[in-house]
C-alpha positions in Angstrom: -44.7 -13.5 94.5 -42.7 -15.6 92.0 -44.6 -14.5 89.0 -43.9 -12.9 85.6 -42.9 -9.3 84.9 -46.5 -8.5 83.8 -47.8 -9.8 87.1 -45.5 -7.5 89.0 -46.6 -4.6 86.9 -50.2 -5.4 87.5 -49.6 -5.8 91.2 -47.8 -2.5 91.6 -50.4 -0.6 89.7 -53.3 -2.1 91.6 -51.8 -1.8 95.1 -50.7 1.8 94.4 -54.4 2.9 94.3 -55.7 0.5 96.9 -57.1 1.5 100.3 -57.5 -2.0 101.6 -54.0 -3.4 101.1 -52.2 -0.8 103.3 -55.0 -1.3 105.9 -54.3 -5.0 106.0 -50.6 -4.5 106.1 -51.0 -2.0 109.0 -53.2 -4.4 110.9 -50.7 -7.2 110.5 -47.6 -5.2 111.4 -49.2 -3.1 114.2 -46.9 -0.4 115.7 -44.1 -1.7 113.4 -45.9 -0.5 110.2 -44.3 2.6 108.6 -47.4 4.1 107.0 -45.6 6.7 104.9 -43.4 4.0 103.3 -46.5 1.9 102.3 -44.3 -1.2 102.1 -45.0 -4.1 99.8 -42.4 -6.1 101.7 -41.2 -6.9 105.2 -40.1 -3.3 105.8 -40.9 -2.2 109.3 -39.7 0.5 111.7 -37.3 -2.1 113.2 -35.7 -2.6 109.8 -35.5 1.1 108.9 -33.7 1.9 112.1 -31.2 -0.8 111.5 -30.6 0.2 107.9 -29.7 3.7 109.1 -27.3 2.3 111.6 -25.8 -0.3 109.2 -25.4 1.8 106.1 -24.0 5.0 107.9 -25.1 7.3 105.1 -23.6 10.8 104.8 -25.3 13.9 103.5 -25.4 14.1 99.7 -24.0 10.6 99.3 -25.5 8.3 96.6 -27.8 5.5 97.8 -28.9 2.8 95.3 -32.1 0.8 96.0 -32.1 -2.5 94.2 -35.5 -3.9 93.5 -36.9 -0.6 94.7 -40.5 -1.3 93.8 -42.6 1.8 94.3 -39.7 3.4 96.1 -40.9 3.6 99.7 -37.9 2.4 101.8 -35.3 4.0 99.6 -37.1 7.3 99.5 -37.6 7.3 103.2 -33.9 6.5 103.9 -32.8 9.2 101.4 -34.9 11.8 103.1 -33.9 10.7 106.6 -30.2 10.9 105.8 -30.2 13.7 103.2 -28.8 11.5 100.4 -29.5 11.2 96.7 -31.3 8.1 95.5 -31.1 5.9 92.5 -33.8 3.2 92.4 -33.5 0.2 90.1 -36.3 -2.3 89.4 -37.3 -4.5 86.4 -40.9 -3.4 86.7 -41.7 -0.4 84.4 -44.9 0.4 86.4 -43.0 0.3 89.7 -40.3 2.7 88.6 -42.9 5.1 87.1 -44.9 5.1 90.3 -41.7 5.5 92.4 -40.9 8.6 90.3 -44.3 10.0 91.0 -43.9 9.5 94.8 -40.4 11.0 94.9 -41.7 14.6 95.2 -43.4 13.8 98.6 -40.1 12.8 100.1 -37.3 14.7 98.3 -36.5 17.9 96.4 -36.5 17.8 92.6 -33.4 16.2 91.2 -32.6 14.2 94.3 -34.0 10.9 93.1 -34.1 9.0 89.8 -35.6 5.6 89.0 -34.6 3.3 86.1 -35.7 0.0 84.8 -32.9 -2.5 84.8 -31.9 -6.0 85.9 -30.1 -6.9 89.1 -27.0 -8.1 87.3 -26.9 -5.2 84.8 -27.9 -2.0 86.4 -26.1 0.3 83.9 -24.7 2.3 86.8 -21.1 3.4 86.8 -18.4 1.4 88.6 -17.7 2.7 92.1 -20.3 5.5 91.9 -22.5 4.4 94.8 -21.8 5.3 98.4 -24.3 2.6 99.7 -26.9 0.2 98.4 -30.0 -1.5 99.9 -32.3 -4.2 98.8 -35.4 -5.1 100.8 -36.7 -8.6 100.1 -35.7 -8.3 96.4 -32.3 -9.9 95.7 -33.5 -13.4 96.4 -35.6 -13.1 93.2 -32.5 -12.4 91.1 -32.2 -15.2 88.4 -28.4 -15.3 89.0 -27.5 -14.5 92.6 -23.7 -14.5 92.2 -24.0 -12.2 89.2 -26.3 -9.9 91.1 -23.9 -9.6 94.0 -21.0 -9.1 91.7 -22.9 -6.2 90.1 -23.6 -4.6 93.6 -19.9 -5.0 94.4 -19.0 -3.3 91.1 -21.2 -0.2 91.6 -20.1 0.4 95.2 -17.1 2.5 96.0 -14.4 0.8 98.1 -15.5 0.9 101.8 -19.2 1.3 101.0 -21.9 -0.9 102.5 -24.7 -2.9 101.1 -27.7 -3.9 103.3 -30.0 -6.7 102.1 -32.8 -8.8 103.6 -33.0 -12.5 102.8 -33.7 -15.9 104.3 -30.3 -17.4 105.2 -30.5 -21.2 104.4 -28.2 -23.8 102.9 -28.3 -23.7 99.1 -26.5 -25.7 96.4 -24.6 -22.5 95.3 -24.0 -21.4 99.0 -26.0 -19.4 101.5 -26.1 -15.6 101.2 -23.1 -14.9 103.5 -21.0 -17.4 101.5 -22.1 -15.9 98.2 -21.3 -12.4 99.5 -17.8 -13.5 100.5 -17.3 -15.1 97.1 -18.2 -11.8 95.5 -15.6 -10.0 97.6 -17.7 -8.6 100.4 -17.0 -8.6 104.1 -20.0 -9.6 106.2 -20.1 -7.0 108.9 -23.4 -7.9 110.5 -26.0 -10.6 110.3 -29.1 -9.7 112.3 -32.1 -12.0 112.7 -35.6 -10.5 112.2 -37.4 -12.2 115.0 -40.8 -10.9 114.0 -40.6 -11.5 110.3 -42.6 -14.8 110.1 -45.1 -13.6 112.7 -45.9 -10.5 110.6 -46.3 -12.5 107.4 -48.5 -15.1 108.9 -50.8 -12.4 110.2 -50.8 -10.7 106.8 -51.5 -13.9 104.9 -54.4 -14.8 107.1 -55.8 -11.3 106.5 -55.5 -11.7 102.8 -57.5 -15.0 102.9 -60.0 -13.5 105.3 -60.6 -10.5 103.0 -60.4 -12.3 99.6 -63.8 -11.0 98.3 -62.9 -7.4 99.2 -59.5 -7.8 97.6 -61.0 -9.2 94.4 -63.4 -6.3 94.2 -60.7 -3.7 94.7 -57.6 -5.3 93.0 -59.2 -7.4 90.3 -59.0 -11.2 89.7 -55.4 -11.4 88.4 -53.7 -9.6 91.3 -55.9 -11.1 94.0 -55.3 -14.7 92.6 -51.6 -14.2 92.9 -51.9 -12.8 96.5 -54.1 -15.7 97.6 -51.8 -18.2 96.0 -48.9 -16.7 97.9 -50.8 -16.6 101.1 -51.8 -20.3 101.0 -48.2 -21.4 100.1 -46.8 -19.1 102.8 -49.0 -20.4 105.6 -47.9 -23.9 104.8 -44.2 -22.9 104.9 -44.2 -20.6 107.9 -42.8 -20.4 110.5 -39.6 -21.3 108.7 -36.7 -22.9 110.7 -34.2 -20.9 108.6 -34.0 -17.3 109.8 -34.9 -14.1 107.9 -32.0 -11.8 108.3 -30.6 -8.4 107.6 -27.1 -8.6 106.2 -24.8 -5.7 106.3 -22.0 -6.3 103.7 -19.0 -4.0 103.0 -16.8 -3.7 100.0 -13.3 -3.7 101.5 -10.9 -0.8 101.1 -7.9 -1.4 98.8 -5.2 -3.5 100.6 -7.5 -4.2 103.5 -7.3 -8.0 103.1 -3.5 -7.9 102.9 -3.3 -5.8 106.1 -5.7 -8.2 107.9 -3.6 -11.2 106.6 -0.4 -9.6 107.9 -2.0 -8.9 111.3 -3.2 -12.6 111.5 0.3 -13.8 110.8 1.7 -11.6 113.6 -0.9 -13.0 116.1 0.2 -16.5 115.2 3.9 -15.9 115.9 5.1 -17.5 119.2 
């Protein structure tokens, strides 16, 4: 939802206590719905599996979840891979609720959540062993600045996994922006079921509008219905929704690759 900060706070608060919203998400996603995560995004079992394979997390490493929302995907990954977690989101309500959920996934002290912007997380340079952002980074007001911040907080050799629609943009598509920020694009994986899942979910929101209004209230439901109507006009989208696995290169890696390319060009 492209709405204001207050709208996101209201949505996170209402959805957290909702019974109907996760039911509709589960109906739309079917066997791909990770119930414990309670996603408010395109997070599925397909995505969680590829995040584990792409990020290659090690025990006790530090995972940063950018645009963490109520924390579901990051908390699940941190538990699955025995990592520590730092969640970052601009919504005060989302970070508070994520902190409340942490105890159901991790031991005390293994997760923290902070309110901050994509381009100014306040995290130390090179302190993160991996980062993830599910459906969140496209909402960054300044995409190059957001990618530069992710690059800064990652240690050399660390990976960043993000989901986004890859399409031509005036400032460049996501792979081009990532390369300009200094990243290597290791993988670009199409999510073949992304649009299908969202079409089903949007149709369910419209079909259950009165029940949503009774449970979530007028403000949150109006935003959901507005998003559903716009989404159904737009989907399916010819530009693919993708999972990008980006890597901050090791020191000197580009020089080594350049030297190897010169050797291959020699007669």
